[in-house]
C-alpha positions in Angstrom: -0.2 0.0 0.0 1.0 3.3 -0.9 2.4 5.6 2.3 1.0 8.9 2.0 2.3 12.4 4.4 -1.1 12.6 5.9 -3.0 15.0 8.6 -6.5 13.3 10.1 -9.1 15.6 11.3 -9.8 15.4 14.6 -12.9 13.3 14.4 -11.8 10.6 11.8 -8.4 10.5 14.5 -11.2 9.7 17.0 -12.9 7.7 14.9 -9.9 5.6 13.7 -8.6 4.5 17.3 -12.4 3.8 18.1 -12.5 1.5 15.5 -16.2 3.1 14.1 -16.8 3.0 10.5 -15.6 5.7 8.2 -16.4 6.7 4.8 -14.0 8.5 2.6 -15.4 11.3 0.6 -14.0 13.2 -2.2 -13.3 17.0 -2.7 -13.9 17.8 -6.1 -17.3 18.1 -6.1 -16.9 20.7 -3.6 -14.4 22.8 -5.6 -14.8 21.5 -9.5 -18.2 19.4 -9.6 -20.9 21.9 -8.6 -21.6 25.4 -8.9 -21.5 28.1 -6.1 -23.1 28.1 -3.7 -24.6 24.6 -4.1 -20.9 23.3 -3.7 -20.7 24.1 -0.1 -24.5 23.4 0.8 -24.2 20.1 -0.8 -21.0 19.5 0.8 -22.2 19.9 4.4 -25.1 17.7 3.7 -23.2 14.8 2.1 -21.0 14.7 5.5 -24.6 14.7 7.4 -26.0 11.7 5.4 -22.8 9.7 6.3 -23.1 10.7 10.0 -27.1 10.5 10.1 -25.9 6.4 8.4 -24.2 5.6 11.9 -20.6 6.6 10.0 -17.5 9.2 10.7 -17.3 11.7 7.1 -13.8 11.8 5.7 -13.7 14.5 3.3 -10.5 14.4 1.8 -8.4 17.1 0.1 -5.2 19.2 0.1 -4.5 22.3 2.2 -1.8 24.5 1.6 0.3 21.4 0.4 -1.0 18.9 3.4 -3.1 16.1 2.9 -5.6 16.0 5.2 -8.3 13.0 5.7 -11.3 14.2 7.4 -11.2 18.2 6.2 -13.4 20.2 9.1 -15.5 22.8 8.0 -13.6 25.9 7.5 -11.6 24.1 4.8 -14.4 22.4 3.8 -15.1 26.5 3.0 -11.7 27.3 1.8 -11.9 24.4 -1.1 -15.5 25.3 -2.1 -15.1 29.2 -2.4 -11.4 29.5 -3.9 -10.8 30.1 -7.7 -7.3 28.3 -7.7 -7.9 25.2 -6.2 -6.3 22.4 -8.1 -7.7 19.2 -9.1 -5.9 16.2 -7.9 -5.3 13.0 -9.3 -2.6 10.7 -7.9 0.3 11.7 -10.0 -0.3 15.5 -8.8 -0.2 14.8 -4.9 3.3 15.2 -4.7 3.6 18.1 -7.3 0.9 20.1 -5.1 2.1 19.2 -1.9 5.7 20.4 -2.9 4.2 23.8 -4.2 2.1 23.9 -1.1 -1.0 24.7 -2.7 -4.9 23.7 -2.1 -6.2 20.5 -4.1 -9.6 18.4 -4.7 -9.0 15.3 -4.7 -10.7 13.0 -7.6 -11.9 9.5 -6.9 -8.4 8.1 -8.0 -6.5 10.3 -5.6 -9.3 9.5 -2.9 -9.3 6.1 -3.3 -5.5 5.8 -3.2 -5.4 8.0 -0.1 -8.3 6.5 1.7 -7.2 2.6 1.2 -3.8 4.2 2.7 -5.7 5.2 5.7 -6.8 2.3 6.6 -10.5 3.3 5.0 -12.6 0.6 3.7 -15.6 2.4 1.8 -15.7 5.5 0.0 -18.9 7.1 -2.0 -18.7 9.6 -4.9 -21.3 10.2 -7.6 -20.1 8.7 -10.9 -16.0 7.6 -11.9 -14.2 8.8 -14.3 -13.6 6.2 -17.5 -13.2 5.7 -20.9 -14.0 8.6 -23.4 -15.5 8.8 -26.2 -13.2 8.5 -29.3 -10.5 7.3 -26.9 -9.0 5.1 -29.7 -7.7 8.2 -31.2 -7.1 10.3 -28.2 -6.1 7.6 -25.9 -8.1 9.8 -22.8 -8.9 7.3 -20.1 -9.4 8.3 -16.8 -6.7 7.4 -14.1 -9.7 6.6 -11.9 -9.9 2.9 -13.6 -5.9 2.0 -13.3 -5.5 3.5 -9.8 -8.9 1.2 -8.9 -7.8 -1.7 -10.2 -4.5 -1.7 -7.8 -6.6 -0.2 -4.6 -8.4 -2.2 -1.7 -11.9 -0.7 -1.4 -15.3 -0.5 -2.1 -16.7 2.7 -3.9 -20.3 3.2 -3.9 -21.2 5.1 -7.2 -24.1 6.0 -9.6 -22.0 4.0 -12.6 -19.8 6.1 -14.8 -20.7 9.6 -16.1 -22.9 9.1 -18.7 -21.0 11.6 -21.2 -18.1 8.9 -21.6 -18.1 5.5 -23.1 -19.9 3.2 -20.5 -19.3 0.1 -22.9 -15.5 0.9 -23.2 -15.1 1.6 -19.6 -17.2 -1.9 -18.2 -14.4 -3.5 -20.5 -11.6 -1.9 -19.3 -12.8 -2.7 -15.7 -13.2 -6.1 -16.9 -9.6 -5.8 -18.5 -8.3 -4.4 -15.1 -10.0 -7.1 -12.4 -12.0 -4.6 -11.0 -15.1 -6.3 -9.5 -18.4 -4.7 -10.3 -21.9 -5.4 -8.6 -25.0 -3.7 -9.2 -26.9 -2.7 -5.8 -30.3 -4.5 -6.5 -30.2 -4.3 -10.2 -28.4 -6.4 -12.7 -28.1 -3.1 -14.8 -25.1 -0.8 -14.5 -26.7 2.5 -14.1 -25.9 5.4 -16.1 -25.0 8.1 -13.4 -28.0 10.8 -14.7 -30.6 7.7 -16.0 -31.3 4.6 -13.9 -29.9 2.3 -16.8 -26.8 2.7 -18.7 -27.6 0.2 -21.1 -25.4 -2.6 -20.3 -26.3 -6.0 -17.9 -24.3 -6.9 -15.0 -23.1 -10.7 -13.6 -23.6 -9.9 -10.2 -25.9 -7.5 -8.0 -26.2 -7.6 -4.0 -29.6 -6.5 -1.9 -28.1 -5.1 1.3 -25.5 -3.2 2.7 -25.1 -7.0 4.7 -24.7 -8.4 1.3 -21.6 -6.0 0.4 -19.8 -6.3 4.0 -19.6 -10.6 3.1 -18.2 -9.8 -0.2 -15.6 -7.7 1.0 -15.0 -10.4 3.6 -15.0 -13.0 1.2 -12.4 -11.2 -1.2 -10.0 -11.1 1.9 -11.0 -14.9 3.0 -10.0 -15.9 -0.4 -6.9 -14.0 -0.8 -8.2 -12.3 -4.0 -5.6 -9.6 -5.6 -5.9 -5.8 -4.5 -8.2 -4.3 -6.2 -11.8 -1.9 -5.5 -15.4 -3.8 -5.3 -17.4 -1.1 -7.4 -21.1 -1.0 -5.7 -23.4 0.4 -8.4 -26.0 2.2 -6.8 -28.9 3.3 -9.7 -30.9 6.7 -9.1 -34.5 5.5 -8.5 -36.7 5.5 -12.1 -39.2 8.4 -10.5 -35.8 10.4 -9.6 -33.8 9.9 -12.9 -33.1 12.9 -15.5 -35.5 12.1 -18.4 -33.7 9.8 -20.7 -35.1 11.7 -23.7 -33.7 15.3 -22.5 -30.8 13.3 -21.1 -29.7 12.1 -24.3 -30.5 15.8 -26.5 -27.9 17.5 -24.2 -25.4 14.7 -24.0 -25.5 15.2 -28.1 -25.1 18.9 -28.0 -22.5 19.0 -25.2 -19.9 16.7 -27.3 -20.8 18.9 -30.6 -19.9 22.0 -28.5 -16.7 20.4 -26.8 -15.7 19.3 -30.2 -16.1 22.7 -31.5 -14.0 24.5 -28.7 -11.1 21.6 -28.9 -11.8 21.1 -25.0 -9.8 17.8 -23.9 -8.2 16.2 -20.9 -8.9 17.5 -17.3 -11.5 20.3 -18.6 -13.8 17.7 -20.4 -15.9 16.3 -17.5 -16.5 20.0 -16.1 -17.6 21.7 -19.1 -20.0 19.1 -20.0 -21.6 18.9 -16.3 -22.1 22.6 -16.5 -23.4 22.2 -20.2 -26.3 19.6 -18.3 -27.0 22.2 -15.3 -27.3 25.0 -18.0 -29.5 23.2 -20.5 -31.6 20.8 -18.3 -32.8 24.2 -16.2 -30.8 22.7 -13.0 -32.6 19.5 -12.9 -29.1 17.7 -13.8 -27.7 19.0 -10.6 -31.0 18.0 -8.5 -30.1 14.7 -9.7 -26.6 14.5 -9.5 -27.0 16.1 -5.9 -29.7 12.9 -5.1 -27.3 10.4 -6.5 -24.2 11.7 -4.0 -26.6 12.1 -1.3 -28.0 8.3 -1.8 -24.7 7.0 -2.4 -23.4 8.3 0.9 -26.1 6.6 3.0 -25.2 3.5 1.4 -22.0 3.9 2.0 -22.7 4.7 5.6 -24.8 1.5 5.7 -22.0 -1.2 4.5 -19.2 0.4 6.5 -21.6 -0.1 9.6 -22.3 -3.3 8.1 -18.3 -3.9 8.0 -17.6 -3.0 11.2 -20.4 -5.2 12.9 -20.0 -8.0 10.6 -17.9 -9.9 13.0 -20.6 -9.4 15.7 -23.1 -10.6 13.3 -21.5 -13.8 12.2 -19.7 -15.1 14.5 -16.6 -14.5 12.2 
């Protein structure tokens, strides 16, 4: 496991010492994923959803070059309000620390740091993945390769629907990342319930996820993540026809503007927010809150599992 220089927030440090359930949370949703002032409000709501589920939230980010597991509220306010917060994947952590910058961790960086901190469950919205036209651009999120070597359970709503979902699932299979649907055998499409692809496995309760994690450890399964794909309910999804139209428009705009790399996702999410008159933002918020609640339940079930099963 990678060693990071980590400072633990007070609440997380106490939880680790007491053996309480902890859920990792990313900080890019605060600085890059949601518009102001919604970002700060939602960041607090996500942490509250974890607490309501009986676990301790550990929002991960970098403040002044220091990697913090368990940002306190003033630090979250700082990342939510600044214009120069760096977007940090794993490769960026050392450079950002050396330059003493403020930074928000992506799914890849949050997963790696959380695992190094001994946190076994992470809640996010949607993963990065293989970008459309990747056969020409080779544009693929570092989330995928990082998760292939990181022992953590990630609760998500699939991969962002602006990506090539089918190619992403193929890469996850090649990389040996376990993917299970939560009460579904269909892979979710982030803003929409059904991303268009079947899954081989599903689980129907947090306790079954805890059993799965325990079985992986008992059988010596090689290191890698377990993705718990939690679809947004059909009555809460973005209208699929609206989603498809806005996505097509956004991809055309992206191509005309020549936007690539890290700028793609924020651009397309901003376009969705504008073109759907805020409906996509509302769905995005529902997704992360539901995932935070499920992650808390999984973390609690994992901690309680020996008492529940007798080991």
